[in-house]
C-alpha positions as CSV (number, residue, x, y, z in Angstrom):
1,M,17.5,0.5,-5.0
2,Q,14.4,2.6,-4.4
3,F,11.6,2.3,-1.8
4,F,8.1,3.5,-2.6
5,V,4.4,3.3,-1.6
6,R,1.7,2.5,-4.1
7,T,-2.0,2.8,-3.2
8,M,-4.9,0.9,-4.8
9,E,-8.6,1.1,-4.4
10,K,-10.4,-2.2,-4.8
11,H,-13.9,-1.9,-6.4
12,K,-16.5,-4.5,-6.9
13,T,-16.8,-3.5,-10.6
14,S,-13.1,-2.8,-11.3
15,P,-10.3,-4.9,-9.7
16,R,-7.9,-2.1,-9.0
17,T,-7.1,1.5,-9.7
18,F,-3.5,2.6,-9.1
19,C,-2.7,6.0,-7.7
20,A,0.7,7.8,-8.1
21,E,3.6,6.2,-6.3
22,V,5.3,8.0,-3.4
23,I,9.1,7.7,-3.2
24,C,10.4,7.1,0.4
25,P,14.0,7.2,1.8
26,G,13.8,3.7,3.3
27,L,11.5,0.7,4.1
28,S,10.5,1.9,7.6
29,H,9.4,5.2,6.1
30,A,7.5,3.4,3.3
31,K,5.7,1.2,5.8
32,A,4.7,4.2,7.9
33,E,3.4,6.1,4.8
34,A,1.4,3.0,3.7
35,K,-0.2,2.7,7.1
36,R,-0.9,6.4,7.3
37,R,-2.7,6.4,3.9
38,V,-4.8,3.4,4.8
39,M,-5.7,4.7,8.3
40,Q,-6.9,8.0,6.8
41,S,-9.2,6.2,4.4
42,T,-12.7,4.9,5.0
43,P,-13.7,1.2,4.8
44,E,-16.0,2.0,1.9
45,Q,-12.9,3.0,-0.2
46,M,-11.4,-0.5,0.3
47,L,-8.0,1.1,0.1
48,Q,-4.8,-1.1,0.1
49,A,-1.3,0.3,0.3
50,D,1.9,-1.5,-0.4
51,A,5.5,-0.6,0.6
52,C,7.7,-1.8,-2.3
53,L,11.3,-2.0,-3.3
54,R,12.4,-1.4,-6.8
55,N,15.9,-2.7,-7.7
56,G,16.7,-2.4,-11.4
57,G,13.7,-3.7,-13.3
58,Q,12.3,-5.7,-10.5
59,V,9.6,-4.6,-8.0
60,R,9.0,-6.5,-4.7
61,T,6.2,-5.8,-2.3
62,K,7.7,-5.9,1.3
63,Y,4.6,-4.8,3.3
64,R,0.8,-4.6,2.6
65,C,-2.0,-3.1,4.6
66,H,-5.7,-2.5,4.2
67,L,-9.0,-1.9,6.0
68,D,-11.7,-4.5,5.6
69,Q,-15.4,-3.6,5.2
70,Q,-15.9,-3.6,9.0
71,G,-13.1,-1.0,9.4
72,D,-10.6,-3.5,10.9
73,F,-6.9,-2.8,10.0
74,H,-4.9,-5.7,8.5
75,E,-1.1,-5.6,7.8
76,Y,1.2,-8.2,6.3
77,T,5.0,-8.4,6.0
78,L,5.9,-10.0,2.7
79,G,9.2,-11.3,1.4
């Protein structure tokens, strides 16, 4: 079992660009890292970060956060 954070930029012309994954020691660390990455971005970047769990060949997103165009922070806990 492995926890990691993946970061995506949403563009109007291109749906998503994936950045390199960051491996984390646990889910709480992955959530904090996802939140940190999004909070350091600007609303113009439309950055989204996911805290994920990889178990064997399966990946599950456990947490997602992003800034909207007004700069408001949104976060979701996913199953």
